[in-house]
N, C-alpha and C positions, 0 to 999 in steps of 0.2 A: 642109097640111104643106110648110114651106119646102123649096126645092131644096137638096139636100146634094151636095157634090162627090162624083162618082162614083169609087169605089175599084176597081170591076171593071175588069180589063183586057181586051184583045181576045181573049184567050184565055179562052173560057168557063169559069166556074167558078173562076178565079184572082182573087185580090185583092191589090192592091199597096198595101203600107204604106210608111212612110217609109223603112225601111231593107232590106226584102226582100220577096218574093213569097210568097204563102200559097194553099194549096190546101185547102179546107175539105172535100173529098170524102174525102181520105186523111188529114187532120189533120196536115199536115206542111208545113215550110217548103220552098220550091224552090230557094232560094239559101242559102248558107252563113251562119251566125251570125257577124256581125262582132265580137262580144265574146266568142266562145268559152265561153259559160255552161256548156254541157253537153258530155259527151264526144263525142256525135253532133251536128254542126253543123246537122242537120235537124229535131231534136226539136222538137215543137210544144208550147209552154207547159209544158215539163218532163212532159209526158204527163198533165198536170192542168190542163185549161182551166176547170174548174168553180170552182175556189178561188183563182184569181188573174186577173192582167190583163198583158198584153204590148201596150202600146198602139202601138209602133212597130216591131216586130220585133227589138228589142234585148233587153230583159231582161224575164224573167217575175217579178213580185212578187206574193207572197201576202197578200191583204187581211186574212186573219185575223190574221196576225202583225202587221201594220202597226196594225190597230185594237186589238190586245192591249196595245201599248206595248213591243214588242221592239226598237223603232228599226231600226237597220240590219240587225239579226240575223234577217233573213228567210230563207225557203228560197231565194230568188233569190240572195241575197248568199253563202249558204253553199255552194250549188252552184257559184258562180263561184269561190270559195275553193278547194273541193276539186278543181277542175279546173285549179289552177295559178294563179288570181288571187290578188292580194294587197290585202287591205282597207287603205284609206289614211286620211286624215284628215277631220275635219268641215270643211266649207266651207259657211258660212252655215246654211241649215237642211237640208243634205244630207250624206250620208256618201259619200265616193268611195273608188274602188278602182282598181287597174291591173292589166295582164295583160302579163307580160314573157316568156312562154314561147314566142313565135313572131314572125314578122316579118323584117324586113331587119336586118343587122348582127349583131355578136356578142353584144350585149346584148338582142336581140330588140326587137320593135315594143312601145311602150307604148300600151294602150288605156285610156282613161279611162271609168270607170263611175260612175254616180250612183244612190244608194239613197235613197228618202224616209225621213226621220226622223219616226217617229210623235210624239216629244216635242214637235214643233214644229207638231202638227196644230192649227190655229187654229179651225176650224169655222166660218169665215164663209160664211154661207149665203144664197142668194138665189133668188127664183122668177122664171124668165123665160117671158115669153108673146110670141110674135111676131106683129107686124102682118101682115095678109093682104096678098098682093101682086097677087092677082087674083081673080075670082068663084069659081073652082073651088078655090081654095087652102082647105084645112080647118084651117089654122092649126097651131100647135104650142106645147107647154108643156114645160119643162125645169126641172130644179133645178141650181143650181151651188153646189158646196162647195168651197171654198179654190180651187184651179187647176183643177178638173174639173167637166164638164158632164154630167149624167145625163140622158138622154132616151129615151123608149120609142117604138119604131117598129114598122111592120109589115115584112114580108118582100117584097122584090122578086121575086116567084115567077117571073116570065118573064124576069128579067134584062134588061129594056129600059131600065133606067136611071130609072124614074119609078114612083111608087107609084100603080096604078091602082084602080079601084073595087073590084076583087076582092081586092086586097092590103089595102085600107083596112076592107073589111067582113068578111074571114074569111081570115086568114093567120097564120102562126106570129110571135109578137112577139119583138122584140130590144131589149134595153137597150143603148144604145150609151153609151160613157164616153169623151168627147173631152177632151184637154188644152185649155188655153186657146190654144195655137197652132193646134191642129186646128180648134177652134171657129172662130177667126178666118179660117182658110183655106177652111173649109166653108160658112161663112155670110156671106162678105164682101159688105158694102153692104146687108145686110138690117136692118130696123128691128124692135128688140126692146124691150119693155116690161120694166121689172125693180122687183122689191120686195126691198130687203135687210131680212133678218129679224133680230131682237134675240132670239136664243135661246142657251140654255146649251151649253157644249161637249158635255155628255153627250147633249143632245137631237141635236145634229149627228152624233155618232157613231152613235147609234141610227138616224138618218135614213140614214147610209152603209150600215149593216148591212141595213136594210130593202130599200134600192135594189140591193144586191148580191144579196140574196135573190131579187129579181125578175129580175136577170141570170141566177142559177143555175136558177131555175124560173119561165121566162117563161109567161105566159098567152097565149092566142090574142089577137091584136089585132082589135078590131072598133070601128067608131064607135058601135055601140049598146051596148057593153060595157066591156071594158078597153082604154083608148087612152092616148095620152100624157098626157092631162089627168087622167083618173080614176087612172092609176098614181102621178102626182105627188101627187095628193089623198090617196090611201090611204097612201102612204109617210109624208107629212107627218102625217096623222092618226094613224097607228100609232106614230109617234115622240113623241107628246104635243104636236105643233104644231098648235094649232087656229086656223086661219086663216079660219074661216067660223063664222057664229052658228048656221046652220041645218044640223043633222047630216043632214037628208034633201034637201039641196040636189041636184038631179038631174045632177050632173056625170057620174056613173058610167053613167047610162042615157040619155044625150042622144041622140036620134034624129034631130034636124035636122042636116043635113051641116056640120060644122065649127063649130058654135055653142058647143061645150064650152069652148075657151079663152077666148072673148069672155065667156061667163057667168061663168066662173071669176074673170076680171079685174074684173068688175062686183062680184061677191061680195067679193073680197079689198079693193076700194076702199071698200065700204060696211061693212067689218068694224068693229065698235065698239071692240074692244081695239087702239087706236092705239099702245100701247106695243110691240106686236110688230112693227110695221113702222116701222123706223127711218129708211128712205130709200126714195123711189120716183121713177122718171122714165123716159125712153126714150133710147135709145142706137143709133147706127148702128154696126154691126160693122165694125171697121177693123182 
């Protein structure tokens, strides 16, 4: 498992996101919402952390509405509007809004918000497999869809900043969803293999739905059961994306420490349906 930038602060149990501090024990932000999305500036994920995402402490967005094609008309945008925010104009593939009800001056401070536009969902999908950095590195597999990287991780149960053997063999699993900027920050200078997939947009949408289902109902993390590679493999397979010939390939039950990502890469490279893989290579995260 590659080293990921530590989000835990020195105050045990607190997590520092890009815009503010989160306390998972009480399910509340510890600093005020810079965008005033809800009437209480400390509400966490609109009191609905299961059905959406707030990647940086700014706006909560509902995945279901986004996937269903409702464009900017998500619960996050509507809550912003009901609390005094004003929905704005299209800018590229985003819909903007601004809040003018507070701040300095007689006209109030203008705060810009950005909501993802479902109609511009492209479904560009890649498989990422990390190259190991040392002998005890167990490797990592993730899936990239458009600007987001989905990866399944164990829980750092003792909050020591690393995943030890207890975490890797039996701990609550967590699906992390990183933006491209978070990915570059968290994995800077690490070597990653990639396979760009030639799939239908509908398959990419199914893949997002299956990954979000893992996020909402995470299994236990175990190197001999459900781990980063087996979760990626399962979600791809359940979305009709067959990237291996042998359905009994032992990715999900690999018991040799860290061999699953390597074996998965070998299987992808030997896959006979070359039309599914449109590009392959290695890059250094910058």
